[in-house]
C-alpha positions in Angstrom: 235.9 -32.9 22.9 238.0 -29.8 23.1 240.9 -29.8 25.6 241.6 -26.3 26.9 244.6 -26.3 29.3 244.3 -22.6 29.9 241.1 -22.8 31.9 242.7 -23.6 35.3 245.3 -20.9 34.8 242.6 -18.3 33.9 240.6 -19.2 37.0 243.6 -18.9 39.2 244.5 -15.5 37.8 240.9 -14.3 38.1 240.7 -15.5 41.8 244.0 -13.8 42.6 242.8 -10.5 41.0 239.5 -10.5 42.9 241.3 -11.1 46.2 243.3 -7.9 45.5 240.1 -5.7 45.1 238.9 -4.3 48.4 235.6 -5.7 49.6 234.0 -2.2 49.5 234.7 -1.9 45.8 233.1 -5.2 45.0 229.9 -4.1 46.7 230.0 -6.1 49.9 231.3 -4.9 53.3 234.5 -6.5 54.4 232.9 -7.4 57.8 229.3 -7.7 59.0 229.5 -4.4 60.9 231.4 -2.4 58.2 229.8 0.5 56.4 230.0 0.8 52.6 230.6 4.5 52.7 233.3 6.3 54.5 233.2 9.9 55.8 235.1 11.0 52.7 232.8 9.3 50.2 230.9 11.9 48.1 231.3 14.5 50.8 229.3 12.3 53.2 227.9 14.9 55.6 228.6 18.0 53.4 225.7 19.6 51.5 225.0 17.3 48.5 226.9 14.5 50.2 225.6 10.9 50.3 224.0 11.0 53.8 222.5 14.5 53.3 220.9 13.5 50.0 219.5 10.2 51.4 218.2 11.7 54.6 216.5 14.6 52.7 214.9 12.1 50.3 213.6 9.8 53.0 212.1 12.6 55.0 210.3 14.1 52.0 208.9 10.7 51.2 207.2 10.2 54.6 203.5 9.6 53.9 202.0 12.0 56.6 204.5 14.8 56.2 202.5 17.9 55.4 202.6 21.7 55.1 201.9 21.9 58.9 205.1 20.0 59.8 208.7 21.1 59.7 211.5 18.5 59.4 215.1 19.6 59.6 218.3 17.6 60.2 222.0 17.9 60.5 224.7 15.3 59.7 227.9 15.0 61.7 230.0 12.0 60.5 227.7 9.0 60.9 225.3 10.7 63.2 222.0 12.3 62.1 220.2 14.8 64.3 216.5 15.3 63.5 214.9 18.6 64.5 211.7 20.6 63.7 208.1 20.4 64.7 205.3 18.0 63.8 201.6 17.8 64.4 201.4 13.9 64.8 203.6 12.0 67.2 203.8 9.1 64.7 205.6 11.3 62.2 208.3 11.9 64.8 208.9 8.2 65.2 208.5 7.5 61.5 211.2 10.0 60.7 213.6 8.4 63.1 212.8 4.9 61.8 213.4 5.7 58.1 216.7 7.6 58.9 217.9 4.7 61.0 217.6 2.3 58.0 219.8 4.5 55.7 223.1 2.8 55.0 225.9 4.6 56.7 223.8 6.0 59.6 225.1 4.7 62.9 223.2 7.0 65.3 220.0 9.1 65.2 219.3 11.8 67.7 215.6 12.7 67.6 215.0 16.3 68.8 211.7 16.7 66.8 209.1 18.5 68.9 205.5 17.2 68.8 203.2 20.3 68.8 200.4 20.3 71.4 197.0 19.1 70.3 194.7 22.2 70.3 191.4 22.9 68.6 192.4 26.6 68.3 195.8 25.8 66.8 194.1 23.6 64.2 191.7 26.4 63.3 194.6 28.8 62.9 196.5 26.3 60.7 193.6 26.0 58.3 192.9 29.8 58.3 196.6 30.6 57.7 196.8 28.0 54.9 193.8 29.5 53.2 195.2 33.0 53.6 198.6 32.2 52.2 197.8 29.8 49.5 194.6 31.6 48.5 196.5 34.7 47.7 197.0 35.1 43.9 200.7 35.7 44.1 201.3 32.5 46.2 198.7 30.1 44.9 201.2 28.6 42.5 203.1 27.1 45.5 200.0 25.1 46.4 200.4 22.9 43.3 203.4 21.0 44.7 202.9 17.7 46.5 204.2 19.3 49.7 203.9 23.0 49.3 207.1 24.8 50.2 205.7 27.3 52.7 205.3 25.4 56.0 202.9 26.8 58.6 203.9 25.8 62.2 201.4 26.8 64.8 202.3 26.4 68.5 199.8 27.8 71.0 198.6 30.6 68.7 202.1 31.6 67.6 202.8 31.0 63.8 206.2 30.4 62.3 206.6 30.3 58.5 209.4 28.1 57.3 210.5 26.8 53.8 211.5 28.6 50.6 210.0 31.0 48.2 211.1 32.4 44.9 211.3 36.1 45.8 211.4 38.6 48.7 208.0 39.8 47.6 206.5 36.3 48.1 208.1 36.1 51.5 206.6 39.5 52.5 203.1 38.6 51.2 203.1 35.3 53.1 204.1 37.2 56.3 201.3 39.8 55.8 198.7 37.2 55.1 199.6 35.2 58.2 199.5 38.4 60.3 195.9 39.0 59.1 194.6 35.7 60.5 192.3 36.2 63.5 193.6 35.0 67.0 197.2 34.7 65.9 199.4 36.1 68.7 202.6 36.4 66.6 204.2 35.5 63.3 207.8 34.7 62.8 208.9 34.6 59.2 211.8 32.2 58.6 211.1 31.7 54.9 214.3 31.6 52.8 214.4 33.3 49.4 215.8 30.9 46.7 218.7 32.2 44.6 
């Protein structure tokens, strides 16, 4: 049997060392209500910060999020404000629920508008989708899981949101949406990626 008189000393040194490390660095909050990330961690609410990345990811992963919905958000400290328009009321509540579960979020303000149910608006959505994504210059965008050109229809008024690769693509989408029958107006809010 080997007698090692250094084991109790090593255990005491290790315990003392661990006590000096802040709880947040060890991976557990210092108290039950504590948050692991502070406002300065990774730019927290700034573009590319922890909360911005997590909220964007969770919203994109929602199962019923489609090309006919527009989800936007802003981060202010530990508060996330949800905005945009959705076709299904369940998507509004689903978006709020997934964001509430993100570590570091203390409050969610849900300003998402549920678009009115309308047979005519549904017909315009389908026709606008075919017009935009059926155009040869824009058909490549339809290959993505959630195509980047979102078509928001509210009582016959169409708003295009999202991002495209060029100003020409933005103009084509606008012209195609304007040619859809029974559309009262088209607002083009598409962003051109740099």
